[in-house]
mmCIF file as gemmi writes it, N, C-alpha and C atoms, coordinates in Angstrom:
data_model
loop_
_atom_site.group_PDB
_atom_site.id
_atom_site.type_symbol
_atom_site.label_atom_id
_atom_site.label_alt_id
_atom_site.label_comp_id
_atom_site.label_asym_id
_atom_site.label_entity_id
_atom_site.label_seq_id
_atom_site.pdbx_PDB_ins_code
_atom_site.Cartn_x
_atom_site.Cartn_y
_atom_site.Cartn_z
_atom_site.occupancy
_atom_site.B_iso_or_equiv
_atom_site.pdbx_formal_charge
_atom_site.auth_seq_id
_atom_site.auth_asym_id
_atom_site.pdbx_PDB_model_num
ATOM 1 N N . MET Axp A 1 ? 19.857 -25.796 14.573 1 0 ? 1 A 1
ATOM 2 C CA . MET Axp A 1 ? 18.952 -24.913 14.658 1 0 ? 1 A 1
ATOM 3 C C . MET Axp A 1 ? 18.771 -24.083 13.444 1 0 ? 1 A 1
ATOM 4 N N . LEU Axp A 2 ? 17.477 -23.797 12.871 1 0 ? 2 A 1
ATOM 5 C CA . LEU Axp A 2 ? 17.463 -23.045 11.833 1 0 ? 2 A 1
ATOM 6 C C . LEU Axp A 2 ? 17.461 -21.464 11.989 1 0 ? 2 A 1
ATOM 7 N N . GLY Axp A 3 ? 17.946 -20.802 11.182 1 0 ? 3 A 1
ATOM 8 C CA . GLY Axp A 3 ? 18.017 -19.315 11.236 1 0 ? 3 A 1
ATOM 9 C C . GLY Axp A 3 ? 16.838 -18.828 10.7 1 0 ? 3 A 1
ATOM 10 N N . ALA Axp A 4 ? 16.596 -17.469 10.878 1 0 ? 4 A 1
ATOM 11 C CA . ALA Axp A 4 ? 15.379 -16.821 10.428 1 0 ? 4 A 1
ATOM 12 C C . ALA Axp A 4 ? 15.424 -16.752 9.01 1 0 ? 4 A 1
ATOM 13 N N . ALA Axp A 5 ? 14.064 -16.818 8.358 1 0 ? 5 A 1
ATOM 14 C CA . ALA Axp A 5 ? 14.001 -16.693 6.964 1 0 ? 5 A 1
ATOM 15 C C . ALA Axp A 5 ? 14.391 -15.327 6.673 1 0 ? 5 A 1
ATOM 16 N N . LYS Axp A 6 ? 15.09 -15.254 5.463 1 0 ? 6 A 1
ATOM 17 C CA . LYS Axp A 6 ? 15.332 -13.686 4.88 1 0 ? 6 A 1
ATOM 18 C C . LYS Axp A 6 ? 14.334 -13.24 4.039 1 0 ? 6 A 1
ATOM 19 N N . VAL Axp A 7 ? 13.871 -11.958 4.322 1 0 ? 7 A 1
ATOM 20 C CA . VAL Axp A 7 ? 12.899 -11.508 3.391 1 0 ? 7 A 1
ATOM 21 C C . VAL Axp A 7 ? 13.438 -10.607 2.584 1 0 ? 7 A 1
ATOM 22 N N . GLN Axp A 8 ? 13.405 -10.722 1.18 1 0 ? 8 A 1
ATOM 23 C CA . GLN Axp A 8 ? 13.776 -9.857 0.278 1 0 ? 8 A 1
ATOM 24 C C . GLN Axp A 8 ? 12.765 -9.036 -0.257 1 0 ? 8 A 1
ATOM 25 N N . THR Axp A 9 ? 13.011 -7.749 -0.121 1 0 ? 9 A 1
ATOM 26 C CA . THR Axp A 9 ? 12.083 -6.657 -0.652 1 0 ? 9 A 1
ATOM 27 C C . THR Axp A 9 ? 12.957 -5.825 -1.769 1 0 ? 9 A 1
ATOM 28 N N . LYS Axp A 10 ? 12.264 -5.35 -2.794 1 0 ? 10 A 1
ATOM 29 C CA . LYS Axp A 10 ? 12.956 -4.406 -3.515 1 0 ? 10 A 1
ATOM 30 C C . LYS Axp A 10 ? 12.156 -3.001 -3.332 1 0 ? 10 A 1
ATOM 31 N N . ILE Axp A 11 ? 13.079 -2.045 -3.041 1 0 ? 11 A 1
ATOM 32 C CA . ILE Axp A 11 ? 12.494 -0.643 -2.75 1 0 ? 11 A 1
ATOM 33 C C . ILE Axp A 11 ? 12.975 0.168 -3.985 1 0 ? 11 A 1
ATOM 34 N N . ILE Axp A 12 ? 12.299 0.678 -4.931 1 0 ? 12 A 1
ATOM 35 C CA . ILE Axp A 12 ? 12.679 1.2 -6.147 1 0 ? 12 A 1
ATOM 36 C C . ILE Axp A 12 ? 12.145 2.803 -6.023 1 0 ? 12 A 1
ATOM 37 N N . PRO Axp A 13 ? 12.894 3.734 -5.346 1 0 ? 13 A 1
ATOM 38 C CA . PRO Axp A 13 ? 12.345 5.038 -5.392 1 0 ? 13 A 1
ATOM 39 C C . PRO Axp A 13 ? 12.536 5.834 -6.737 1 0 ? 13 A 1
ATOM 40 N N . GLY Axp A 14 ? 11.612 6.483 -6.943 1 0 ? 14 A 1
ATOM 41 C CA . GLY Axp A 14 ? 11.662 7.346 -8.233 1 0 ? 14 A 1
ATOM 42 C C . GLY Axp A 14 ? 12.017 8.821 -7.945 1 0 ? 14 A 1
ATOM 43 N N . ASN Axp A 15 ? 11.909 9.672 -8.963 1 0 ? 15 A 1
ATOM 44 C CA . ASN Axp A 15 ? 12.222 11.078 -8.719 1 0 ? 15 A 1
ATOM 45 C C . ASN Axp A 15 ? 10.975 11.698 -7.728 1 0 ? 15 A 1
ATOM 46 N N . ALA Axp A 16 ? 9.737 11.276 -7.65 1 0 ? 16 A 1
ATOM 47 C CA . ALA Axp A 16 ? 8.753 11.839 -6.985 1 0 ? 16 A 1
ATOM 48 C C . ALA Axp A 16 ? 9.03 11.566 -5.434 1 0 ? 16 A 1
ATOM 49 N N . SER Axp A 17 ? 9.95 10.527 -5.17 1 0 ? 17 A 1
ATOM 50 C CA . SER Axp A 17 ? 10.184 10.133 -3.917 1 0 ? 17 A 1
ATOM 51 C C . SER Axp A 17 ? 11.563 11.029 -3.245 1 0 ? 17 A 1
ATOM 52 N N . GLY Axp A 18 ? 12.168 11.556 -4.026 1 0 ? 18 A 1
ATOM 53 C CA . GLY Axp A 18 ? 13.355 12.254 -4.004 1 0 ? 18 A 1
ATOM 54 C C . GLY Axp A 18 ? 13.176 13.72 -3.674 1 0 ? 18 A 1
ATOM 55 N N . SER Axp A 19 ? 14.334 14.276 -3.167 1 0 ? 19 A 1
ATOM 56 C CA . SER Axp A 19 ? 14.414 15.763 -2.821 1 0 ? 19 A 1
ATOM 57 C C . SER Axp A 19 ? 15.735 16.364 -3.606 1 0 ? 19 A 1
ATOM 58 N N . ALA Axp A 20 ? 15.186 17.298 -4.464 1 0 ? 20 A 1
ATOM 59 C CA . ALA Axp A 20 ? 16.416 17.885 -5.22 1 0 ? 20 A 1
ATOM 60 C C . ALA Axp A 20 ? 16.895 19.203 -4.765 1 0 ? 20 A 1
ATOM 61 N N . LEU Axp A 21 ? 18.316 19.356 -4.717 1 0 ? 21 A 1
ATOM 62 C CA . LEU Axp A 21 ? 18.853 20.555 -4.382 1 0 ? 21 A 1
ATOM 63 C C . LEU Axp A 21 ? 19.484 21.178 -5.667 1 0 ? 21 A 1
ATOM 64 N N . GLY Axp A 22 ? 18.955 22.297 -6.185 1 0 ? 22 A 1
ATOM 65 C CA . GLY Axp A 22 ? 19.316 22.84 -7.503 1 0 ? 22 A 1
ATOM 66 C C . GLY Axp A 22 ? 18.373 22.477 -8.376 1 0 ? 22 A 1
ATOM 67 N N . THR Axp A 23 ? 18.69 22.452 -9.806 1 0 ? 23 A 1
ATOM 68 C CA . THR Axp A 23 ? 17.774 22.415 -10.862 1 0 ? 23 A 1
ATOM 69 C C . THR Axp A 23 ? 17.994 21.054 -11.615 1 0 ? 23 A 1
ATOM 70 N N . TRP Axp A 24 ? 16.963 20.135 -11.416 1 0 ? 24 A 1
ATOM 71 C CA . TRP Axp A 24 ? 17.017 18.854 -12.098 1 0 ? 24 A 1
ATOM 72 C C . TRP Axp A 24 ? 15.895 18.623 -12.969 1 0 ? 24 A 1
ATOM 73 N N . PRO Axp A 25 ? 16.126 18.952 -14.288 1 0 ? 25 A 1
ATOM 74 C CA . PRO Axp A 25 ? 14.853 18.76 -15.231 1 0 ? 25 A 1
ATOM 75 C C . PRO Axp A 25 ? 14.565 17.404 -15.374 1 0 ? 25 A 1
ATOM 76 N N . SER Axp A 26 ? 13.358 16.891 -15.671 1 0 ? 26 A 1
ATOM 77 C CA . SER Axp A 26 ? 12.897 15.887 -16.123 1 0 ? 26 A 1
ATOM 78 C C . SER Axp A 26 ? 13.034 15.61 -17.511 1 0 ? 26 A 1
ATOM 79 N N . SER Axp A 27 ? 13.336 14.357 -17.912 1 0 ? 27 A 1
ATOM 80 C CA . SER Axp A 27 ? 13.421 14.012 -19.371 1 0 ? 27 A 1
ATOM 81 C C . SER Axp A 27 ? 12.782 12.434 -19.59 1 0 ? 27 A 1
ATOM 82 N N . THR Axp A 28 ? 12.703 11.923 -20.769 1 0 ? 28 A 1
ATOM 83 C CA . THR Axp A 28 ? 12.31 10.64 -21.201 1 0 ? 28 A 1
ATOM 84 C C . THR Axp A 28 ? 13.273 10.241 -22.415 1 0 ? 28 A 1
ATOM 85 N N . SER Axp A 29 ? 14.155 11.025 -22.912 1 0 ? 29 A 1
ATOM 86 C CA . SER Axp A 29 ? 14.9 10.677 -24.216 1 0 ? 29 A 1
ATOM 87 C C . SER Axp A 29 ? 15.946 9.599 -24.01 1 0 ? 29 A 1
ATOM 88 N N . ALA Axp A 30 ? 16.534 9.407 -22.73 1 0 ? 30 A 1
ATOM 89 C CA . ALA Axp A 30 ? 17.592 8.122 -22.807 1 0 ? 30 A 1
ATOM 90 C C . ALA Axp A 30 ? 16.607 6.892 -22.103 1 0 ? 30 A 1
ATOM 91 N N . GLY Axp A 31 ? 16.957 5.863 -22.648 1 0 ? 31 A 1
ATOM 92 C CA . GLY Axp A 31 ? 16.151 4.525 -22.299 1 0 ? 31 A 1
ATOM 93 C C . GLY Axp A 31 ? 16.84 4.001 -21.048 1 0 ? 31 A 1
ATOM 94 N N . GLY Axp A 32 ? 16.3 2.945 -20.359 1 0 ? 32 A 1
ATOM 95 C CA . GLY Axp A 32 ? 16.989 2.219 -19.399 1 0 ? 32 A 1
ATOM 96 C C . GLY Axp A 32 ? 16.358 2.687 -17.978 1 0 ? 32 A 1
ATOM 97 N N . TYR Axp A 33 ? 15.548 3.667 -17.813 1 0 ? 33 A 1
ATOM 98 C CA . TYR Axp A 33 ? 14.996 4.114 -16.548 1 0 ? 33 A 1
ATOM 99 C C . TYR Axp A 33 ? 13.684 3.466 -16.023 1 0 ? 33 A 1
ATOM 100 N N . TYR Axp A 34 ? 13.505 3.431 -14.755 1 0 ? 34 A 1
ATOM 101 C CA . TYR Axp A 34 ? 12.421 2.946 -14.094 1 0 ? 34 A 1
ATOM 102 C C . TYR Axp A 34 ? 11.244 4.153 -14.087 1 0 ? 34 A 1
ATOM 103 N N . GLY Axp A 35 ? 9.979 3.765 -14.148 1 0 ? 35 A 1
ATOM 104 C CA . GLY Axp A 35 ? 8.982 4.965 -13.955 1 0 ? 35 A 1
ATOM 105 C C . GLY Axp A 35 ? 8.599 5.585 -15.216 1 0 ? 35 A 1
ATOM 106 N N . THR Axp A 36 ? 8.023 6.544 -15.145 1 0 ? 36 A 1
ATOM 107 C CA . THR Axp A 36 ? 7.533 7.399 -16.252 1 0 ? 36 A 1
ATOM 108 C C . THR Axp A 36 ? 8.554 8.407 -16.976 1 0 ? 36 A 1
ATOM 109 N N . ASP Axp A 37 ? 9.623 8.889 -16.144 1 0 ? 37 A 1
ATOM 110 C CA . ASP Axp A 37 ? 10.572 9.846 -16.5 1 0 ? 37 A 1
ATOM 111 C C . ASP Axp A 37 ? 11.838 9.698 -15.454 1 0 ? 37 A 1
ATOM 112 N N . TYR Axp A 38 ? 12.907 10.5 -15.733 1 0 ? 38 A 1
ATOM 113 C CA . TYR Axp A 38 ? 13.905 10.489 -14.859 1 0 ? 38 A 1
ATOM 114 C C . TYR Axp A 38 ? 14.408 11.985 -14.718 1 0 ? 38 A 1
ATOM 115 N N . ASP Axp A 39 ? 15.02 12.324 -13.645 1 0 ? 39 A 1
ATOM 116 C CA . ASP Axp A 39 ? 15.567 13.687 -13.37 1 0 ? 39 A 1
ATOM 117 C C . ASP Axp A 39 ? 16.983 13.497 -13.749 1 0 ? 39 A 1
ATOM 118 N N . TYR Axp A 40 ? 17.745 14.646 -14.292 1 0 ? 40 A 1
ATOM 119 C CA . TYR Axp A 40 ? 19.217 14.625 -14.738 1 0 ? 40 A 1
ATOM 120 C C . TYR Axp A 40 ? 19.644 16.109 -14.339 1 0 ? 40 A 1
ATOM 121 N N . HIS Axp A 41 ? 21.104 16.042 -14.281 1 0 ? 41 A 1
ATOM 122 C CA . HIS Axp A 41 ? 21.74 17.271 -14.168 1 0 ? 41 A 1
ATOM 123 C C . HIS Axp A 41 ? 23.078 17.161 -14.793 1 0 ? 41 A 1
ATOM 124 N N . ALA Axp A 42 ? 23.475 18.279 -15.305 1 0 ? 42 A 1
ATOM 125 C CA . ALA Axp A 42 ? 24.763 18.237 -16.013 1 0 ? 42 A 1
ATOM 126 C C . ALA Axp A 42 ? 25.756 18.211 -15.068 1 0 ? 42 A 1
ATOM 127 N N . PRO Axp A 43 ? 27.244 17.918 -15.592 1 0 ? 43 A 1
ATOM 128 C CA . PRO Axp A 43 ? 28.154 17.765 -14.426 1 0 ? 43 A 1
ATOM 129 C C . PRO Axp A 43 ? 28.507 19.068 -13.984 1 0 ? 43 A 1
ATOM 130 N N . GLY Axp A 44 ? 28.977 19.076 -12.652 1 0 ? 44 A 1
ATOM 131 C CA . GLY Axp A 44 ? 29.099 20.286 -11.889 1 0 ? 44 A 1
ATOM 132 C C . GLY Axp A 44 ? 30.214 20.237 -11.071 1 0 ? 44 A 1
ATOM 133 N N . ALA Axp A 45 ? 30.035 21.073 -9.933 1 0 ? 45 A 1
ATOM 134 C CA . ALA Axp A 45 ? 30.835 21.013 -8.74 1 0 ? 45 A 1
ATOM 135 C C . ALA Axp A 45 ? 30.48 20.317 -7.652 1 0 ? 45 A 1
ATOM 136 N N . GLY Axp A 46 ? 29.297 19.618 -7.682 1 0 ? 46 A 1
ATOM 137 C CA . GLY Axp A 46 ? 28.793 18.715 -6.61 1 0 ? 46 A 1
ATOM 138 C C . GLY Axp A 46 ? 27.897 19.474 -5.495 1 0 ? 46 A 1
ATOM 139 N N . THR Axp A 47 ? 27.536 20.832 -5.901 1 0 ? 47 A 1
ATOM 140 C CA . THR Axp A 47 ? 26.584 21.342 -4.93 1 0 ? 47 A 1
ATOM 141 C C . THR Axp A 47 ? 25.31 21.157 -5.16 1 0 ? 47 A 1
ATOM 142 N N . ASN Axp A 48 ? 24.782 20.614 -6.457 1 0 ? 48 A 1
ATOM 143 C CA . ASN Axp A 48 ? 23.513 20.249 -6.543 1 0 ? 48 A 1
ATOM 144 C C . ASN Axp A 48 ? 23.555 18.808 -6.321 1 0 ? 48 A 1
ATOM 145 N N . THR Axp A 49 ? 22.456 18.326 -5.496 1 0 ? 49 A 1
ATOM 146 C CA . THR Axp A 49 ? 22.422 17.087 -4.991 1 0 ? 49 A 1
ATOM 147 C C . THR Axp A 49 ? 20.828 16.454 -5.123 1 0 ? 49 A 1
ATOM 148 N N . TYR Axp A 50 ? 20.705 15.245 -5.101 1 0 ? 50 A 1
ATOM 149 C CA . TYR Axp A 50 ? 19.519 14.616 -4.968 1 0 ? 50 A 1
ATOM 150 C C . TYR Axp A 50 ? 19.553 13.401 -4.005 1 0 ? 50 A 1
ATOM 151 N N . THR Axp A 51 ? 18.693 13.464 -3.193 1 0 ? 51 A 1
ATOM 152 C CA . THR Axp A 51 ? 18.449 12.759 -1.94 1 0 ? 51 A 1
ATOM 153 C C . THR Axp A 51 ? 17.36 12.005 -1.879 1 0 ? 51 A 1
ATOM 154 N N . TRP Axp A 52 ? 17.122 10.651 -1.573 1 0 ? 52 A 1
ATOM 155 C CA . TRP Axp A 52 ? 15.866 9.875 -1.279 1 0 ? 52 A 1
ATOM 156 C C . TRP Axp A 52 ? 15.992 9.21 0.197 1 0 ? 52 A 1
ATOM 157 N N . THR Axp A 53 ? 14.943 9.474 0.847 1 0 ? 53 A 1
ATOM 158 C CA . THR Axp A 53 ? 14.879 8.883 2.121 1 0 ? 53 A 1
ATOM 159 C C . THR Axp A 53 ? 13.995 7.623 2.051 1 0 ? 53 A 1
ATOM 160 N N . LEU Axp A 54 ? 14.422 6.52 2.357 1 0 ? 54 A 1
ATOM 161 C CA . LEU Axp A 54 ? 13.621 5.284 2.041 1 0 ? 54 A 1
ATOM 162 C C . LEU Axp A 54 ? 12.958 4.828 3.507 1 0 ? 54 A 1
ATOM 163 N N . ASN Axp A 55 ? 11.814 4.243 3.292 1 0 ? 55 A 1
ATOM 164 C CA . ASN Axp A 55 ? 11.201 3.594 4.366 1 0 ? 55 A 1
ATOM 165 C C . ASN Axp A 55 ? 11.455 2.07 4.476 1 0 ? 55 A 1
ATOM 166 N N . VAL Axp A 56 ? 12.357 1.671 5.252 1 0 ? 56 A 1
ATOM 167 C CA . VAL Axp A 56 ? 12.764 0.355 5.361 1 0 ? 56 A 1
ATOM 168 C C . VAL Axp A 56 ? 12.163 -0.189 6.589 1 0 ? 56 A 1
ATOM 169 N N . ALA Axp A 57 ? 11.427 -1.306 6.356 1 0 ? 57 A 1
ATOM 170 C CA . ALA Axp A 57 ? 10.509 -1.848 7.495 1 0 ? 57 A 1
ATOM 171 C C . ALA Axp A 57 ? 11.326 -2.565 8.462 1 0 ? 57 A 1
ATOM 172 N N . THR Axp A 58 ? 12.557 -3.268 8.168 1 0 ? 58 A 1
ATOM 173 C CA . THR Axp A 58 ? 13.073 -4.006 9.228 1 0 ? 58 A 1
ATOM 174 C C . THR Axp A 58 ? 14.462 -3.531 9.241 1 0 ? 58 A 1
ATOM 175 N N . ALA Axp A 59 ? 14.85 -3.526 10.536 1 0 ? 59 A 1
ATOM 176 C CA . ALA Axp A 59 ? 16.294 -2.956 10.88 1 0 ? 59 A 1
ATOM 177 C C . ALA Axp A 59 ? 17.171 -4.206 10.595 1 0 ? 59 A 1
ATOM 178 N N . GLY Axp A 60 ? 18.586 -3.862 10.114 1 0 ? 60 A 1
ATOM 179 C CA . GLY Axp A 60 ? 19.566 -4.843 9.773 1 0 ? 60 A 1
ATOM 180 C C . GLY Axp A 60 ? 20.34 -4.384 8.665 1 0 ? 60 A 1
ATOM 181 N N . THR Axp A 61 ? 21.069 -5.258 8.032 1 0 ? 61 A 1
ATOM 182 C CA . THR Axp A 61 ? 21.827 -5.022 6.826 1 0 ? 61 A 1
ATOM 183 C C . THR Axp A 61 ? 21.32 -5.15 5.657 1 0 ? 61 A 1
ATOM 184 N N . CYS Axp A 62 ? 21.528 -4.273 4.7 1 0 ? 62 A 1
ATOM 185 C CA . CYS Axp A 62 ? 20.921 -4.52 3.26 1 0 ? 62 A 1
ATOM 186 C C . CYS Axp A 62 ? 21.94 -3.956 2.25 1 0 ? 62 A 1
ATOM 187 N N . ASN Axp A 63 ? 21.706 -4.482 1.145 1 0 ? 63 A 1
ATOM 188 C CA . ASN Axp A 63 ? 22.415 -4.155 -0.174 1 0 ? 63 A 1
ATOM 189 C C . ASN Axp A 63 ? 21.788 -3.074 -0.779 1 0 ? 63 A 1
ATOM 190 N N . VAL Axp A 64 ? 22.491 -1.993 -1.194 1 0 ? 64 A 1
ATOM 191 C CA . VAL Axp A 64 ? 21.839 -0.849 -1.713 1 0 ? 64 A 1
ATOM 192 C C . VAL Axp A 64 ? 22.662 -0.688 -3.263 1 0 ? 64 A 1
ATOM 193 N N . TYR Axp A 65 ? 21.747 -0.363 -4.145 1 0 ? 65 A 1
ATOM 194 C CA . TYR Axp A 65 ? 22.479 -0.453 -5.667 1 0 ? 65 A 1
ATOM 195 C C . TYR Axp A 65 ? 21.768 0.743 -6.269 1 0 ? 65 A 1
ATOM 196 N N . ALA Axp A 66 ? 22.703 1.374 -6.939 1 0 ? 66 A 1
ATOM 197 C CA . ALA Axp A 66 ? 22.514 2.784 -7.721 1 0 ? 66 A 1
ATOM 198 C C . ALA Axp A 66 ? 22.473 2.425 -9.199 1 0 ? 66 A 1
ATOM 199 N N . ARG Axp A 67 ? 21.63 2.89 -10.091 1 0 ? 67 A 1
ATOM 200 C CA . ARG Axp A 67 ? 21.705 2.628 -11.363 1 0 ? 67 A 1
ATOM 201 C C . ARG Axp A 67 ? 21.637 4.017 -12.025 1 0 ? 67 A 1
ATOM 202 N N . GLU Axp A 68 ? 22.332 4.407 -13.264 1 0 ? 68 A 1
ATOM 203 C CA . GLU Axp A 68 ? 22.216 5.554 -13.898 1 0 ? 68 A 1
ATOM 204 C C . GLU Axp A 68 ? 22.11 5.199 -15.333 1 0 ? 68 A 1
ATOM 205 N N . SER Axp A 69 ? 21.131 5.834 -16.12 1 0 ? 69 A 1
ATOM 206 C CA . SER Axp A 69 ? 21.011 5.556 -17.659 1 0 ? 69 A 1
ATOM 207 C C . SER Axp A 69 ? 21.92 6.322 -18.351 1 0 ? 69 A 1
């Protein structure tokens, strides 16, 4: 019996689809980012956060990767 075909979809959220708690300035000075710019924050105590809520079309298990420049 054949299993269901796997559908691979990439969801790449940018800073516009995230929600920042604290001050996160935008920049373009470091390379290696997706989109037109990126938001950054200096090291701190962990009280400033950035959260993305993704719209995943199909329930199930997925791999999530994070990238920093």
